[in-house]
N, C-alpha and C positions, 0 to 999 in steps of 0.2 A: 495313685493316679490323681487323685482329688485334689491334694494337699498341694502336689510339685504346682497346677494348673493354677492356685490361690496365690501360691505365693510368687510365682511370676505375676500375677495380672496385680498384686498388691503393693508390691514393693518396688522392682525392678522397672523401671521401664526405657532403659537403653537400646532403643531398636537402632541406632545410627544416628546421622546427621537429621538436622529438622526439615522437612518437607517446606514446601514454600506457602501451603494453606497451617503449617504450623507456626510460623514465626511470628514473633509480635506485630503490632503493625507499625509500628515506628521503624522495624527491619523493612520491611515490605518496601512503607513509601522511600524510604531512604537508595532502596536498589531501584525502584524505578524512577525515581529523581535522577540520581546518577547516571542513568541508562540515557534517560529522556535529553539529558544537556550532551550527547557524546555525537559529533557528527555523523549524518547517515550509514557512512563508508565502512565507520568504527564500532558500530553497535556491535554487541557481541551476540548475537543469531543463535542462543544459545537456548537450547528450552527448558521446560522445567526439572527432568530428568538427566541425572547424570551422563554424560553421553550423547544426550540427546541433541540434534542440530536442527534449526529452525530455517528455514531460506527465506529472503526477504521475499517481498511482494513483488506478484509478476507483471500485477496492471495487464492485464491481456484483454481482459473483459471492455475495460475503459478504452485501451488501443483499439480493438475492434470498433466498439462504437463510434468512438470520434473518427476512424477513416470512415466509415459508411456514411455519419451522418453530419459531421463537420470539415475536416479539409485532408482531403487523398494523401497528397505528399509527404506531409508532418507523420501523419497517421501510421504511414506506412515503415516510415523509421521508428514510431514507436512500437509495430507490431515486431521489429527487428530484434530490439531491444528487450522487450517482453521475453519472444524466446529464447533468449543467451540466458535468461536468469536462472530457468531449471535445469538449461545443459551446464553451464559453469558450475551448479551448485551440486549437483550429480557428481560432477567429474573433482568435485574436493575443493573447489577455487570457491571460499566463501567471500573474500574479498572482491574478486571480477563478480561474481553476483550481487553483492551489493550495488558496485558501481553502475553495472548493468539496470537494474532495477533504477538507482536514482536518474538513470538518462531516458528510460521508459517511462517516467513518472515526468519527468522534466517535456519529454515529447508528447506527453498526452495533454501537459497543462497548455502548451505553444497552439498544439491542434486545436484544443477547445478555443482559444482566447480566437485566434484567427478565422476560426468558423463562425463562432459568435460573430464578429466582426462584420463578416462579410454576410452573416443575413442580415443584419442590422443596415447594411450599405444597402444592399437588396432591398429591403422595406422602404428606403427612404427614396431611394431611385425610382421604385416602382410608384409609389403616392405622390412623388412630383411630376411625375409624365403623365399622370391618369386626367381624360380627357375631362374638361367642366366644362363643353360646349353645350350639353344638352341642357345645363341650367339658365345659360345665358340668353338673351333677348336678342331677335334679330333684329338688324338695322335698318 
């Protein structure tokens, strides 16, 4: 028994294909660079284990926050697309899930931009219409 274990550990290390943490640094950087250059909908949403699939990000938290605090109409669109991501990924439609994720991200950004712009306009209008008659001398 003891020599069988010793022969396995000292000599043959062929336990299968290399895991992501066992590959050389140049291989890991090359695969990250190639995937990073692909368009969002064409990324390979594959996990680090064979057969494991990763779903695209849903952006649900961001969609809810921009709906509550920024701009309601476009925030609702972000929530709708966010909810479609997990539903399509569960059904096996990874391309549709990636497209819904891209649209959810777009609507979160649009809602945030419109909300920030609306807050800035509101602040400028409220500061410009404030009454300064208390500081002016009476005629």
